[in-house]
C-alpha positions in Angstrom: 9.4 -16.2 10.1 7.7 -14.6 6.9 9.9 -16.4 4.7 9.0 -19.7 6.5 5.3 -18.7 5.9 5.8 -17.9 2.3 7.4 -21.4 1.8 4.7 -23.1 3.6 2.3 -21.3 1.7 4.1 -22.2 -1.9 4.0 -25.9 -1.0 0.2 -26.0 0.3 -0.7 -24.6 -3.2 1.3 -27.6 -4.7 -0.1 -29.7 -2.6 -3.7 -28.5 -3.1 -3.5 -28.5 -7.0 -2.4 -32.4 -6.7 -5.0 -33.1 -4.4 -7.5 -31.3 -7.0 -6.2 -33.4 -10.0 -6.1 -36.5 -8.3 -9.8 -36.7 -6.6 -8.3 -35.9 -3.1 -5.0 -37.0 -1.6 -3.6 -37.9 1.8 0.2 -37.7 2.8 2.8 -38.7 5.1 5.8 -36.5 6.4 9.2 -38.0 7.0 12.6 -36.1 8.3 15.2 -36.6 5.8 17.9 -35.1 7.7 19.4 -31.2 7.1 17.8 -31.0 3.7 14.4 -31.0 5.3 11.2 -33.3 5.1 9.9 -35.0 2.4 6.2 -35.1 1.8 4.8 -38.2 0.3 1.4 -37.7 -1.4 -1.0 -40.4 -2.6 -4.1 -39.4 -4.5 -7.6 -41.0 -4.3 -6.8 -42.3 -7.8 -3.6 -44.0 -6.6 -1.3 -41.4 -8.4 1.5 -40.3 -5.7 4.2 -37.8 -5.8 6.3 -36.0 -3.5 7.8 -32.6 -2.3 10.5 -31.4 -0.4 10.4 -28.7 2.7 13.2 -27.3 4.3 11.9 -28.3 7.7 9.2 -30.6 9.5 7.7 -27.3 10.7 7.1 -26.1 7.2 6.1 -29.3 5.7 3.4 -29.8 8.7 2.2 -26.0 8.2 1.7 -26.8 4.3 -0.2 -30.1 4.7 -2.7 -28.1 7.4 -3.0 -25.3 4.9 -3.8 -27.7 2.0 -6.5 -29.8 4.2 -5.0 -33.1 3.6 -5.0 -36.0 6.2 -1.2 -36.6 7.1 -0.5 -40.2 8.3 1.8 -40.9 10.9 3.7 -43.7 8.8 3.7 -44.8 5.3 2.4 -48.2 6.7 0.9 -50.9 4.3 -2.6 -49.5 4.3 -1.0 -46.2 2.3 1.3 -48.3 0.2 -2.0 -50.5 -0.8 -3.4 -47.2 -2.1 -0.6 -46.3 -4.1 -0.3 -47.3 -8.1 3.1 -47.6 -9.6 4.0 -48.0 -13.2 6.5 -49.6 -15.2 9.1 -46.8 -14.5 8.8 -47.5 -10.7 9.1 -51.1 -11.0 12.1 -50.9 -13.3 13.8 -48.5 -11.0 13.3 -50.3 -7.9 14.4 -53.6 -9.6 17.3 -51.6 -11.1 18.7 -50.6 -7.7 18.2 -54.1 -6.4 20.0 -55.7 -9.1 22.3 -53.2 -10.1 21.0 -52.4 -13.4 17.9 -50.8 -15.1 16.3 -53.9 -16.3 15.4 -56.7 -13.9 16.4 -60.5 -15.1 13.6 -62.8 -15.9 
């Protein structure tokens, strides 16, 4: 169990650093299978990022240690706070259209 506490503390430190750099943050934790859980963070300035935790429990513990609000879902309200840039849009369009650039 000491190893999971260390992992949670390491993630909490990263979450806290993200939150400090972006004027606060909130998050959402999603189970992604055997690989663990994804912690999606959205800063007060709209910047987003994510971290992977080896388990749901460790992700939850890290978020609690960092003192951020954890939302049940990445819903419309949380998505509206997220600022995306050209990279994200080209990546999303590329996935949808089968290439790196969207057709006009």
